[in-house]
N, C-alpha and C positions, 0 to 999 in steps of 0.2 A: 507087796509093800517094799520090794527091793528093786532097784534099777541098776543095770551094769552097762555103763557107757564103754563100748569096746573099740579099741584100735584107733583112737584119735591122736593127733598131735596135741599134747596137754601142756598148757602154760599154767602152772600152779600159782605163780607170783608168791610162792612161799620159799624163803631163803634156805630153809633146811631141806625141803624136798627137791627143789630145783624144777626144771622143765624137762619134758620127755618128747623125743621125736615120735615115739609110739608108746602109748600106755592106756590103761583102763581106769575108770573111776567107778567105785561101788558106792551106791547111795541106799540107805535104809530109811524109809519114811522121809523125813526132811533133812537128814544128816549125812554128811560124807563119812564113810566108814574106812575106805582105803583108796590110795592112789598109787599105782605102780604098773609095770608091764605084766601081762599074762596073769591076770586075776582069774581064778577058777572058782565059780560060785554057782550053786544050784538055786532053784526056786526064785529066779530073777526075770524081770522083763529086760531082755537084751536089746540095747539101742546101738545100732551100727554107727560108730563115730569115725569110721575110715573116711578119708577125704574131707575131714573136718578139723578145724582148730577148736579145741575145747578149752575154755578159760573162764575165770570168774566174770559174773555180770558186771557191767560198768556201773559206777557210782557217781551220780550227779549231785554234788554237794550244795547246789544253789539253783533253784528254779521257782519262778512265779507261775505255778501250774495253771491257775485259772485263765491266764492270758491266751490259752489255746484258742479261745473263742474269737480273739481279735488278731489271729496269726497274720504276720507280715504287714500289718497296718502301718508300721513305722520304719519302712526300709530306708528312709532318709532322715530319721529323727536323730537329733542330738540328745544328750542326757537332759538338758533343760527342756527341750520339747517333750520328751517322754514324760518327765515329771508333771509338766503342766497339762498334758493330755490325759494322764492316768490318775494322778493324785489330785488333791485340792478340789474335790467335787467333780472331777473328770470322769472318764469312762469307768474307772474302778468303783464309782458310786452308783452306777446304773444297774448293778446286778441284782436279780431276785435270788432267793435261796435255791430255787430249782435250776437257775442258770449255773450256779456254782457246782451243783451235782454234775451237770452235763460237762462243764468246763474241766473239772478235775478228773472225771473219768476219761474224757477225751485226751487230755494232756498226759495222763498216766499211761494210757494205752499207746499213745505215740512213743513214749519213752520205752515201754516194753518192746514194741515192734522194732525199735532201734537198738536193742541189746542192753538198755539201762534197766537193771533189776532193782535198783534202790535210788531214791531221790529225796532231797530235803525240799519240802513244799513250803516256801517262804510266803506266808499268807498275808492278805489284806482283809481283815475281819470287819464285816459290817454289823452283824447281829449274831446272837446265839443260834438262830435258825440257819443262817448262812454257814456258820461253823459246822453244824451237824451235817449239812448237805455236802460240804467240802470233804469231810471225813468219809461219808458214805460213798462219794464218788471214788476216792482213793481205794477204799475197801473193795468195792465191786469190780475194780480193774484187776485185782490180784497182785498189785505191785507191793514191794516192801518200801515203806516210806517213813520219814520223820515228818510229822505234821507240826510245823513250827507256827504256833499260835501267835498271831500278830495283832495289830491295831487298825482301826479305820484309817483311810488315807486322807482324812480331813485336815484342814489347816490347824485347828486347835490341837491336834495330835502332833503334826509334823512341823515343829518349829523349835528353835533353840531354847525357848523359855517354857516349853510345855511341861506341866506337872501332872497331867491326868494320865490315867492308865485304865486297863480293864483286867486287873489282877484277879478279881473275884470270878470273872467269867473263865479265866484260865484255870483256876483251881477247880471249878465245877467240871470243866471238860476233862481235866486230868483224872478226877475221881470217876467220871462216868465212862470214859472210853480207854483210858491208858493206865489201868491199875497194875498191869503186868508188863515187863519188858520182853517176855517170851511170846510176842505176837508180831505180826508183820508190820503193824502200824505202832510206832512209838511217838512220844511227845517231845517237842522242842519249843523254845520260845523265839519268835522273830521280833526282837526289840529294836527300837529306833536308834538306840545308842547315843553317846554323848555329843555327836555332831548333828543330831536331828531331834533331840529333846534336851531337857535340862539335865545337868549333871546328877542332881538328886534323884531324878526319875530313872536315869540309867542305872545308878547304884541299886535302887529299889528293885528294878526289874532283873538285874543280875542275881540279886539275893533271892528273888522269887524263883528263878530258874533252878537255883540250887535247892531251894525248898522242895521243888517239884521233881528233882533229879532229871532235869531236862537240859539237853545241849542248848546253848544260848548264842544265837547268831545275829549279827548286826552289820549294816553297811558302814564302812569306816575308812578313812585315810586316802581319799581320792579327790580329784578335781583341784581347783585352785586353793582350797582350804586344807587339803590333806597333809601338806608338809608343815603347816604352822600349828595345826590343832594339837599334835603330839599326844593323841588320846591314849595310845598304849602306854606311854611313859606315865601318864596320870593314873591310869588303871593300876600300874605296877606300884606307884607311890601309895595307893590305897590298899595294897595287898589283895587286889581283886583278880589278878591273872590266874588262869588255870586251864587245864586241858579241855574243859567244857565250854570255853569261849571260842566262837568262830567268827573271824573277821573277813567280811566279803569285800573284795577288790584290793584294798590296801596298797594301791599303786604308788602313793607318794609318802609312805611312812619311811622312817630313817633306818639305815642298817642296824643301828643300835636297838631300835624297837623290835626288829626281827630277831635279833639275838636274845632279847628279853623273852620273846615267845618260845624260842628254842630252849631256853633255860627254865622258865617258869611255867610253860604250858600255854596252849592256844594254837589255833590253826588258821591258815589263810586259804580262802577259796578264790581262785582266779577264774574269771569268766572272760577268756582272752578276746574272743571275737567281738563281743559287745563293748568291752572296754576300749578296744582300738577304734571301733566305729563311733561310739557316742561321745568320747572325750573324757572318760574317767582318768586316763593316763596310760603309760606303757604298762603292759601286764607284768606283774611282780614275780614272774617265774624265776628269773635270774636273781633278782633281789633276794628272794626267799632262799634259794639254793646256796647262794654265795655266803649266806649268813647262818647256815645250819638248819634250815627248815624246808622240808619238802611240802609244797602246796598241794591242795586238792583242786579239782577242776569242776566247773559247772557251766551250764548253758545260759542261765539267767532268764532272758525274756525271748519268747518266740514271736513277739511283735516285730522283731527285726532280724531274726535268724531262725534256722531250723533246730528242732530238739534233738540234736545229733552230737553225741560225745566223740565220735570218730573225728568229726570236723574240729571239735575243740582241742583234741590232742594234736592235730596237725597245726592249728593256729598257735598253740602254746609252744610247740617244738620249734617251728620255723621262725616265729617272732623272736624268740630268745636267741636262736642261732644267728639270725640276721643282726640283732643288736650287738652281740659279741663279735661277729665277723667284721662289722663296720668299725668297731674300736680298733681291731687289729689292722685293718686296711689303712685307717687314718694314721697309724704308727709306721706305715710302710712295710707291714708284715703280711704275707699271704697266710690265711687261715689254714690250719692243718698240722700234721697229717690227719689227726682225728678231730672231729668237731667237738665243741665244748659241752654239748648236752646230748645224751643218748636217748634213743627211742624207748629203751627199757625203763628209764627213769620216768618218762612221761606216761608210760603205761601204768606204772605204779601210782602216779598221781591220779589217774582215772579209776583206780581200783582200791588198793589197800590204803592209800593215803586219804581217799574220800571216806572210806570206812572209819578210819581213825578220827577224822574231823567230825563225823556224826556219832562218835563213841560207840561204834558197832564193830570194831575190829575183832572182837572175840567171836563174832557170828559170821561175818562176810568179808569180802575183799581179797580172799585167796582161796585156793582149793586145797584143803588140808583136813585130815581126819578130825572129826569133832565139830567142824564148822557146818553151817547151813549150806545146802546144795543150791546156791544161787549161781547158775551157770548159763553160759551161752555157747552155741556151736556155730562156727563160721564156715561156710562152704569154700573149700580150696580149689574146686574145679571151675569156679566162675572165671571168666576170661580176664577180668581186671586183677585177679589174684594168681592165677595159674601161670607157671609152676611156682610153688612156694620154695624159696631158698633160705629165707630168714623169717621164721614165724612171727617174731616180735615186730620186726620191720614191716611185715605184711599187715599186721593188725593196725599199727600206728600210721603207716604211710599210705596204704593202698585200699584198705577196707572201707566200705561204706555200708549204710543201713540195708541196702538190698542184698548184701552178702550174709546177713544174719538168718540162718536157717531155723534155729530152735532156741527157745528161751525157757529156763526153768527157775522158779522161785520157790525156795524151801522144798525142792524136790518135785514140785508140781509143774507140769508143762503148761505154759501160757501161750506158747507159739511153737508150731511144728511144721516142717516142710514149707517154711516161708509164710505161714498163715497164722494169724491170731486165732485162738481157740475160744469157744463158748462166749462169743459176743456177736450181737446183731448189729453190724456196722451200719447197715442202711438206716435202721431206726435211730442209732446214735447220731449219725450225720444229720438226719432230719431235725432232731432235737437241737443240735448245735446251730444249724441255720436259723431256726426259730429264735433261739436265745440270742444269737449274734444280731439278728435284725431288730429284736426288741431293744437291746442295749444301744445300738447305733441310732435308732429313732429317738429314744429318750435323750441321748446326748445331743442330737441335732436340735431338738426342741429347746433344750436348756440353753444351748449356744445362741439360738435365735431369739430368745426372750429379751 
């Protein structure tokens, strides 16, 4: 029941512990007991972590997991095209309950394989049967996840005047599946928010999230309307801001609104690659940091990119550096000597800040005694990494998913020696192809009617 990870380069992401060139991590059952050099402990499974970077699992604060079935279908889609193809009776409405099981399991396993130990699954709910299959898919993958219970993608739900909701379904699901916070799957709400439903509905759904003790996530503050909606100011005027509110994208909100979040509570999830591609606006990494708030990061949609948080770290870092550097160049100033944003800050955004956004920072996001043993091990002998001279820079700037050797969730191995454990991938792939083909055929028939 005890594991000793021996002799790795340990990045704790814990300000008190710091990082170690060489150290050990002792885990008992699901919990980290000790992190320091030269731990001597008997009755342990000793795991050789030499030639490895040992660090917290990555936290993806925003992913539409079911879209694994239609991966890369939208390589050239704008946001408007994405919405028209997925929502409003589009592909998102073509799913059967069994398709959602396959989709969520496949998407969660993709995340685990890539070193993501926790994600927020921002759902599009069709029926209670779909909900149960989504939850089952996440559970069977072995991932830690916040299941953010959402609404159908139909027009009557997704419009600025919508007053309908599925609150009773959410209450039922909370009671049936999420009665305890001491489990891998916890509950959130994926609400439409004040820019995609009526104001009264948004207030009601925020209050429901608090009734259910659930993090409340919404898309907000982007596109051509983001700067004029001033939604965060309105939420503050109604005394609704709090740390349990998660705002996705927020590209066009004002500096004053970020400062309100820093003061009153609330997180921002930046999905940099998708935002730059689809037209949400410039990623709000710098906007957030310059006004006192560290953002979380997310993949968003694998319709148009890979489920890879290493890539999102690089996009977030270089996009913000490029923005700032260009400002300096236009002033006739050469950037430097140090760049404006560090790799370490971005690594925090992908770990501990993601945990805070999901209200799980007491459990995950750093390696410290008392926290859950959600850990990944990165091979340092791989040629794209070797030799390691700056471990943090290595993780953020040069690591990719192929370098992830092992993944542990709550102390249990879900990947070792580069391979996922306890999963029949051939069977899952077959199910995914069948589900994908069904969805696409149903969609084509609808379009051709």
